[in-house]
C-alpha positions in Angstrom: 37.7 -28.4 -24.2 37.0 -27.9 -27.9 34.5 -30.8 -27.8 32.7 -29.1 -24.9 32.5 -25.9 -26.8 31.1 -27.8 -29.8 28.4 -29.4 -27.6 27.5 -26.1 -26.1 27.0 -24.5 -29.5 25.0 -27.5 -30.7 22.7 -27.2 -27.7 22.2 -23.5 -28.3 21.6 -24.0 -32.0 19.0 -26.7 -31.3 17.3 -24.5 -28.7 17.0 -21.6 -31.2 15.6 -24.0 -33.9 13.0 -25.2 -31.4 12.1 -21.6 -30.5 11.9 -20.7 -34.2 9.6 -23.7 -34.9 7.1 -22.1 -32.5 6.8 -19.2 -34.9 9.1 -16.5 -33.5 12.5 -16.2 -32.1 12.4 -14.9 -28.5 13.5 -11.3 -28.1 17.3 -11.4 -27.7 20.5 -9.5 -28.6 23.3 -12.0 -28.3 25.9 -9.8 -29.9 25.1 -7.0 -27.4 25.3 -9.5 -24.6 28.9 -10.3 -25.8 29.8 -6.6 -25.9 28.4 -5.9 -22.4 30.3 -8.9 -20.9 33.5 -7.9 -22.7 33.1 -4.3 -21.4 32.7 -5.5 -17.9 36.0 -7.5 -18.1 38.1 -4.6 -19.5 36.7 -1.8 -17.3 36.6 -2.3 -13.5 34.2 0.5 -13.0 31.6 -0.6 -15.6 29.7 -2.9 -13.2 28.5 0.0 -11.0 26.8 1.5 -14.1 24.8 -1.6 -15.0 24.4 -3.4 -11.6 20.8 -2.1 -11.1 19.9 -2.7 -14.7 21.2 -6.2 -15.3 20.7 -9.5 -13.5 22.0 -13.0 -14.6 18.6 -13.9 -15.9 18.5 -10.8 -18.1 20.9 -12.5 -20.5 19.4 -14.9 -23.0 22.5 -17.1 -23.6 22.9 -19.5 -20.6 26.7 -19.1 -21.0 26.4 -15.4 -20.6 24.2 -15.8 -17.5 27.0 -17.8 -15.8 29.7 -15.3 -16.8 27.7 -12.3 -15.6 27.0 -14.1 -12.3 30.7 -14.7 -11.8 31.4 -11.0 -12.5 28.6 -10.0 -10.1 30.1 -12.2 -7.4 33.5 -10.7 -7.8 32.2 -7.2 -7.7 30.2 -7.8 -4.6 33.3 -9.1 -2.9 35.1 -6.0 -4.1 37.6 -8.1 -6.0 39.1 -7.1 -9.4 37.2 -8.1 -12.5 39.1 -9.2 -15.6 39.4 -12.2 -17.9 41.6 -14.1 -15.5 39.7 -13.5 -12.3 36.4 -14.3 -14.0 37.9 -17.6 -15.2 39.0 -18.5 -11.7 35.5 -17.7 -10.3 33.9 -19.8 -13.0 36.3 -22.7 -12.1 35.3 -22.3 -8.4 31.7 -22.5 -9.4 32.3 -25.5 -11.6 31.0 -23.8 -14.7 34.2 -22.8 -16.6 34.0 -25.6 -19.1 30.2 -24.9 -19.7 30.9 -21.4 -20.9 33.9 -22.3 -23.1 36.7 -21.4 -20.7 39.5 -19.0 -21.3 39.1 -19.2 -25.1 35.5 -17.8 -25.0 36.3 -15.2 -22.4 39.2 -14.0 -24.6 36.9 -13.8 -27.5 34.5 -11.6 -25.6 37.2 -9.1 -24.6 39.0 -9.0 -28.0 36.1 -7.4 -29.8 35.5 -4.5 -27.3 37.7 -1.4 -27.1 35.8 0.6 -24.4 32.7 0.5 -22.2 31.5 4.0 -23.1 28.1 2.7 -24.4 27.5 0.0 -21.8 24.5 1.7 -20.1 22.6 1.9 -23.4 23.5 -1.6 -24.3 22.4 -2.8 -20.8 19.1 -1.1 -21.3 18.5 -2.9 -24.6 19.2 -6.2 -22.8 16.8 -5.4 -20.0 14.1 -4.5 -22.5 14.6 -7.8 -24.4 14.4 -9.7 -21.1 11.1 -8.0 -20.1 9.7 -8.8 -23.5 10.6 -12.5 -23.0 9.0 -12.4 -19.6 5.8 -10.8 -21.0 5.6 -13.6 -23.6 6.1 -16.2 -21.0 3.4 -14.7 -18.7 1.0 -14.4 -21.7 1.5 -18.0 -22.5 1.0 -19.1 -18.9 -2.2 -16.9 -18.5 -3.5 -18.2 -21.8 -3.1 -21.8 -20.7 -4.9 -21.0 -17.4 -7.7 -19.2 -19.2 -8.3 -22.2 -21.4 -8.7 -24.4 -18.3 -12.4 -24.3 -17.6 -11.8 -25.5 -14.0 -10.0 -22.2 -13.3 -11.9 -19.3 -11.8 -11.4 -16.4 -14.3 -11.0 -13.9 -11.4 -8.1 -16.0 -10.1 -6.6 -16.0 -13.6 -6.9 -12.2 -13.9 -5.3 -11.7 -10.4 -2.5 -14.1 -11.3 -1.9 -12.1 -14.5 -1.9 -8.8 -12.7 0.3 -10.1 -10.0 2.9 -11.4 -12.5 2.9 -8.0 -14.3 3.3 -6.2 -11.0 6.2 -8.4 -10.0 7.9 -7.8 -13.3 7.4 -4.0 -13.2 8.6 -3.7 -9.6 11.7 -5.8 -10.3 12.7 -4.0 -13.5 11.3 -0.5 -13.7 13.7 1.5 -11.5 13.3 5.2 -11.1 16.4 7.2 -11.8 17.9 9.7 -9.4 17.0 13.4 -9.5 19.2 16.4 -8.9 18.4 18.3 -5.8 17.9 21.8 -7.4 14.3 21.2 -8.8 13.3 19.4 -5.6 14.4 22.4 -3.5 12.2 24.7 -5.7 9.3 22.4 -5.3 9.7 22.3 -1.5 9.8 26.1 -1.5 6.6 26.3 -3.5 4.9 24.0 -1.1 6.0 26.1 1.9 4.7 29.3 0.2 1.4 27.5 -0.5 1.2 26.3 3.1 1.9 29.9 4.4 -1.2 31.1 2.6 -3.4 28.4 4.1 -5.4 28.9 7.3 -3.8 26.9 10.1 -0.9 25.8 7.9 -2.8 22.9 6.3 -0.8 21.5 3.4 -2.7 18.2 2.9 -6.2 17.0 3.2 -7.8 18.5 6.3 -8.8 15.9 8.9 -11.6 18.1 10.2 -10.1 17.9 13.7 -8.3 21.1 14.8 -5.8 19.5 17.2 -5.0 16.7 14.7 -4.5 19.1 11.9 -2.0 21.1 14.0 0.1 18.0 14.4 -0.2 16.6 10.9 -0.9 19.7 8.7 -3.6 17.4 7.2 -3.2 14.0 5.5 -0.1 14.4 3.2 0.3 13.3 -0.4 1.9 9.9 -0.9 1.6 9.0 2.8 0.4 5.7 4.1 -1.5 6.2 7.4 -2.3 3.3 9.6 -5.2 3.7 12.0 -5.1 0.8 14.5 -7.0 -0.4 17.5 -8.5 -3.3 19.3 -12.1 -4.4 18.4 -14.7 -2.0 19.8 -12.3 1.0 20.0 -14.1 2.8 17.2 -11.6 2.4 14.3 -14.4 2.3 11.6 -16.3 5.1 13.4 -13.2 7.3 13.3 -12.6 6.5 9.7 -16.2 7.3 8.8 -16.0 10.5 10.8 -12.9 11.5 8.8 -14.7 10.6 5.5 -17.7 12.7 6.6 -15.4 15.7 7.4 -13.5 15.4 4.2 -16.2 14.4 1.6 -19.4 15.9 3.0 -18.2 19.0 4.9 -15.2 19.9 2.7 -16.4 18.3 -0.6 -13.0 16.6 -1.3 -13.5 13.3 -3.1 -12.9 10.2 -1.0 -12.9 6.5 -1.8 -13.9 4.1 1.0 -13.1 0.4 0.5 -15.0 -1.6 3.1 -14.0 -5.3 3.4 -15.9 -5.8 6.7 -19.3 -4.2 6.1 -21.6 -4.0 3.1 -22.5 -0.7 1.4 -25.9 -0.4 3.2 -24.4 -0.9 6.6 -21.7 1.7 5.9 -24.3 4.2 4.7 -26.4 3.6 7.7 -23.5 4.5 9.9 -23.0 7.7 7.9 -26.6 8.6 8.3 -26.4 8.1 12.0 -23.2 10.3 12.1 -24.5 13.1 9.9 -28.1 13.2 11.1 -27.5 12.5 14.8 -29.9 9.6 14.8 -29.1 6.6 17.0 -28.2 3.5 15.1 -30.9 1.3 16.6 -33.6 3.7 15.3 -32.1 3.6 11.8 -32.3 -0.2 12.0 -36.0 -0.4 13.1 -37.2 2.8 11.5 -38.8 4.1 14.7 -37.7 7.7 14.3 -39.4 10.6 16.1 -40.8 13.6 14.1 -37.7 15.6 15.0 -35.4 12.8 13.8 -37.3 12.4 10.5 -36.8 16.2 10.0 -33.1 15.9 10.6 -33.0 13.0 8.2 -34.8 14.9 5.5 -32.8 18.0 5.9 -29.4 16.2 5.7 -30.1 13.5 3.2 -29.2 15.7 0.2 -25.8 16.4 1.7 -25.1 12.6 1.8 -26.4 12.0 -1.7 -24.4 14.8 -3.2 -21.1 14.0 -1.4 -18.2 12.9 -3.5 -17.8 9.7 -1.6 -17.3 6.4 -3.4 -17.9 3.2 -1.6 -16.7 -0.3 -2.6 -17.6 -3.4 -0.5 -15.8 -6.0 -2.5 -15.1 -8.9 0.0 -11.5 -10.2 0.1 -10.2 -7.4 -2.0 -6.8 -8.1 -3.5 -4.1 -5.5 -3.7 -4.3 -5.8 -7.5 -8.0 -5.1 -7.6 -7.5 -2.1 -5.3 -4.7 -0.7 -7.6 -6.9 -1.0 -10.7 -9.9 0.6 -9.0 -7.9 3.3 -7.3 -6.2 4.4 -10.5 -9.6 4.8 -12.2 -11.1 6.7 -9.2 -8.2 9.1 -9.1 -8.3 9.6 -12.9 -12.1 9.8 -13.4 -13.4 11.1 -10.1 -10.4 13.1 -8.8 -10.3 11.2 -5.5 -7.9 12.8 -3.1 -7.8 10.2 -0.3 -8.4 6.4 -0.1 -9.6 4.6 3.0 -9.4 0.8 3.5 -11.3 -1.0 6.3 -9.3 -3.1 7.0 -5.8 -4.2 5.9 -5.8 -7.7 7.4 -8.9 -8.6 5.3 -7.0 -7.9 2.0 -5.1 -10.5 0.1 -2.1 -10.6 -2.3 -3.5 -13.2 -4.7 -1.3 -13.7 -7.7 2.0 -13.2 -5.8 4.2 -15.7 -4.1 4.5 -15.7 -0.3 5.3 -18.4 2.3 3.2 -17.2 5.2 0.3 -14.9 6.2 2.8 -12.6 7.8 4.7 -12.3 4.5 1.4 -11.7 2.6 0.5 -8.8 5.0 4.0 -7.4 4.4 3.5 -7.5 0.6 0.1 -5.8 1.1 1.6 -3.1 3.3 4.5 -2.4 1.0 2.1 -2.3 -2.0 -0.2 0.2 -0.3 2.8 2.5 0.3 3.8 2.1 -3.3 0.3 2.9 -4.5 0.2 6.0 -2.3 3.4 7.2 -3.9 2.3 6.3 -7.4 -1.1 8.1 -7.1 0.4 10.9 -5.0 -2.5 10.8 -2.5 -2.8 9.8 1.1 -4.0 6.2 1.8 -5.5 5.4 5.2 -5.6 1.7 6.1 -7.3 0.4 9.3 -5.5 -2.4 11.1 -6.1 -4.8 13.9 -4.0 -5.0 17.0 -2.9 -8.1 18.8 -4.5 -9.3 22.1 -1.3 -8.2 24.0 -3.1 -4.9 24.9 -5.8 -6.8 26.8 -3.2 -8.9 28.7 -1.1 -6.1 30.0 -2.1 -4.9 33.5 -2.8 -1.4 34.7 -4.0 1.8 33.0 -0.7 2.4 31.2 -0.7 -1.2 30.0 -3.9 -0.7 28.1 -2.4 2.0 25.9 -1.5 0.5 22.5 2.1 0.2 21.3 3.7 -0.2 17.9 4.7 -3.7 18.8 1.0 -4.6 19.0 0.4 -4.2 15.3 -1.0 -7.5 14.2 0.7 -10.0 11.9 3.6 -7.9 10.5 6.3 -5.6 11.7 6.4 -4.4 8.1 3.2 -2.4 8.7 5.1 -0.2 11.2 8.1 0.0 8.8 6.0 1.0 5.7 3.7 3.5 7.3 4.5 7.2 7.4 2.1 7.6 10.3 0.7 5.1 12.8 -2.3 6.2 14.8 -4.0 4.3 17.6 -7.7 4.8 18.6 -7.8 4.4 22.4 -10.9 4.8 24.6 -9.9 4.4 28.3 -13.5 4.2 29.4 -13.8 0.8 27.5 -11.4 -0.5 30.2 -13.4 1.3 32.9 -10.9 4.1 33.2 -13.0 7.2 33.7 -10.5 9.8 34.7 -7.0 10.8 33.6 -4.1 11.4 36.0 -5.3 15.0 36.6 -8.8 14.0 37.5 -10.4 15.1 34.2 -13.3 13.0 33.0 -12.7 10.6 30.2 -16.3 9.5 29.8 -17.3 9.8 26.2 -13.7 10.7 25.2 -11.1 9.0 23.0 -7.4 9.5 22.5 -6.1 9.6 19.0 -2.5 8.6 19.7 0.1 9.4 17.0 2.7 6.7 17.7 4.8 7.2 14.6 5.1 10.3 12.4 7.8 10.5 9.8 7.2 14.2 9.1 6.4 15.6 12.6 5.9 15.1 16.3 4.2 12.2 18.0 1.5 13.2 20.5 -2.1 12.5 21.7 -5.2 14.3 20.5 -8.3 14.1 22.7 -11.7 13.9 20.9 -15.2 13.4 22.1 -16.9 10.2 21.0 -20.6 9.7 20.7 -21.2 5.9 20.4 -24.9 6.2 19.6 -24.1 8.2 16.6 -20.7 6.5 15.8 -19.2 9.9 15.7 -15.9 11.5 16.7 -15.9 15.2 17.2 -13.7 18.1 18.3 -14.0 18.6 22.0 -15.2 22.1 21.8 -18.0 21.3 19.3 -21.5 21.8 20.6 -24.1 19.2 19.5 -27.6 20.6 19.7 -29.0 17.0 19.7 -27.0 15.7 22.6 -29.1 15.0 25.7 -26.3 16.5 27.8 -25.0 19.5 25.8 -22.3 20.9 28.0 -20.1 22.4 25.3 -17.6 19.7 25.1 -17.8 17.2 28.0 -20.1 14.7 26.6 -22.0 12.1 28.6 -20.7 8.6 28.6 -21.8 6.7 25.5 -22.2 3.5 27.6 -19.6 1.8 25.5 -18.9 -0.8 28.2 -22.5 -2.0 27.8 -24.5 -1.9 24.5 -22.9 0.6 22.1 -19.4 -0.7 21.4 -18.4 1.2 18.3 -17.2 -1.5 15.8 -19.5 -4.1 17.4 -22.6 -1.9 17.7 -25.6 -4.3 17.1 -27.8 -1.4 16.0 -25.7 -0.4 13.0 -26.3 -2.1 9.7 -29.3 -3.5 7.9 -32.0 -2.0 5.7 -33.9 1.2 6.5 -37.7 0.6 7.1 -39.9 0.6 4.0 -41.9 3.4 5.7 -39.0 5.7 5.7 -39.0 8.6 3.1 -37.3 7.7 -0.1 -33.7 8.8 -0.6 
């Protein structure tokens, strides 16, 4: 046994000499590691204090990693932790001789009288570990950056992914007493009482939807889902128009599917009530040019920030979002759409796992920035395959690629237009032509219900049912004509939307 101890010390000494030869000793605190392990073996309650701070890899000395792992195993099994039980667990794992056996365990406990400072000591060890990890990541990134065959964007995403993983693993938020939270809740209730309609978040611009949600709430992740051609992007743009143009609240729109010009063309159609095909070919009537001229300043001055980076990674989004919130005061972020994002720089084994990481990261970002994030999402084909009117209604299980989306979201909303499936009346005989259901299928903070809005496909616009549109060819005060969405104006697939405005058009 003595010979084994000598060999272990020799290996550790050689390792330190090699590390020192590289210029610096890695951040470490061997003596504190000994004190922590000794404290854990003399105080059965000490592990609960450090269990969320320390992990086996937090310790620098390989012997200490094995000893802590044995202590961790015993604690998880709710077995007593002392010098003898730890020795038995090390024997069971076949590592007792590697750590020095009973002699070394006794040495660890002899120099400790109490565990009173164990939390402070554990925090020091965690900081040393994080410093070592940062050095390791910096070295790895440096090597990748020197490789001219590597795309520098991939290197940057890898670096940010590594830092994100490290921070998520080690930076734990501590608990908070309930008293200040109760006071904060009361202040929010008083504020809400003074708002018209009880709006406590960012108003959606739709009266019935605001009644159910009280507006988009801070730190919430909202998923807006639907099959292709249901109008997800049109609904998101209508929300952006209501919030940024009508209410002047700053909004950031990340479009992974369309470029900036296509997106702005849709907004012009929405705001100016000009059919998308005319925006594409520039053949506007005098009245339409007049509407364009009278509304263009509203668009230009709106606090709306558009980003059309293709294949946006969660790390790029986080960097841009932080800057937009800090510099532009953005109150809401929209992403079109979630499945087109990637988690480059992080480890995952399947696309489903990658989507889960993206979903979880979006919820974390919403909490960090304390603003609502709206992400559009695709649905599976199961909707199309179910028979009957009720079968066409989307369900939470239809969310594509990951059940984690449903789990992470504070609210899941489906955009459902029955007329797309040639369903033109509801069960009471009311017309559903030109109408859309906004179905709240999950709502952590309130009720689930449907909101019926009007949909004008030619203008890619959702509106309150009671809104009057002076430019509609069938202005009946709320029951709009069918937008022909089963033929040539299918919302997300509208061939008229997108492309440059004619050179003969007035300048912006």
